[in-house]
Structure formats: structure tokens, C-alpha cells
VOPAGU-2260 file (C-alpha; in pm, 1 decimal, decimal comma):
REM VOPAGU-2260
SITE   aa  ch    i         X         Y         Z
SITE  MET   A    0    1505,9     321,5    -236,0
SITE  SER   A    1    1516,6     690,7    -322,2
SITE  VAL   A    2    1215,3     890,7    -440,8
SITE  THR   A    3    1391,0     942,2    -780,7
SITE  LYS   A    4    1429,9     594,3    -848,8
SITE  ARG   A    5    1053,5     517,0    -746,2
SITE  LEU   A    6     932,7     777,2    -981,6
SITE  GLU   A    7    1138,6     624,4   -1260,9
SITE  ILE   A    8     981,4     291,8   -1171,7
SITE  LEU   A    9     633,3     461,9   -1208,4
SITE  ASP   A   10     732,5     616,4   -1549,0
SITE  PHE   A   11     863,9     276,9   -1673,3
SITE  ILE   A   12     546,4      97,3   -1559,7
SITE  ARG   A   13     318,4     354,1   -1718,4
SITE  GLU   A   14     512,4     350,4   -2035,1
SITE  LEU   A   15     514,0     -35,4   -2053,4
SITE  ARG   A   16     128,6     -47,4   -1987,6
SITE  GLN   A   17      72,5     206,5   -2266,5
SITE  GLN   A   18     274,3      21,8   -2508,2
SITE  LEU   A   19      73,3    -280,1   -2439,7
SITE  ASN   A   20    -226,0     -88,9   -2485,7
SITE  LEU   A   21    -372,5    -211,0   -2164,8
SITE  SER   A   22    -584,9      -4,2   -1912,1
SITE  GLN   A   23    -476,9      -3,5   -1531,9
SITE  LYS   A   24    -717,9    -273,9   -1465,1
SITE  GLN   A   25    -603,5    -504,9   -1735,5
SITE  PHE   A   26    -230,7    -428,8   -1661,3
SITE  ALA   A   27    -305,3    -499,9   -1281,3
SITE  ALA   A   28    -464,6    -834,2   -1387,8
SITE  LYS   A   29    -162,0    -936,5   -1602,4
SITE  VAL   A   30      87,5    -866,9   -1313,1
SITE  GLY   A   31    -128,8   -1044,2   -1062,9
SITE  VAL   A   32    -254,2    -764,0    -831,3
SITE  THR   A   33    -590,0    -576,4    -824,3
SITE  SER   A   34    -644,8    -243,3    -982,5
SITE  LYS   A   35    -693,9     -83,3    -624,0
SITE  GLN   A   36    -341,8    -233,6    -516,2
SITE  LEU   A   37    -189,8     -88,3    -834,6
SITE  ILE   A   38    -339,8     268,1    -772,3
SITE  VAL   A   39    -274,2     253,4    -395,5
SITE  GLY   A   40      71,0     181,1    -463,4
SITE  LYS   A   41     118,8     438,7    -730,9
SITE  MET   A   42     -31,0     692,2    -481,8
SITE  GLY   A   43     201,8     582,7    -207,0
SITE  ILE   A   44     505,2     642,0    -432,9
SITE  GLN   A   45     369,8     977,0    -563,6
SITE  SER   A   46     299,9    1113,9    -210,0
SITE  LEU   A   47     650,1    1055,1    -109,5
SITE  HIS   A   48     745,4    1312,1    -400,7
SITE  ALA   A   49     498,2    1570,0    -273,0
């Protein structure tokens, strides 16, 4: 998957979380991961762009 596509997915996740008015921790719980996994996943995707 291209870096551009991964960044689009990050934007979509952030927008969805904000529309649902959920914190990162609350959103992570809703999708079945820990908040640490969510943050580490986001950092990993973002580091590919740097």
C-alpha cells in the first residue's frame, strides 16, 4: 500500500473519530485495540511519510 493511501486512511480514521466525538482511547476500545496500539500504528504510518 502506498504512503499516500496510508495517510488517506489516517485522515479518514481521525475524521470518523472526531465525528463520533470520541477520544483516541474511546475509539480504540470501540474498534477492539488498545490506545497504545492505535497510537503506535499511527506513528508507524506517519514515519513512512517523513
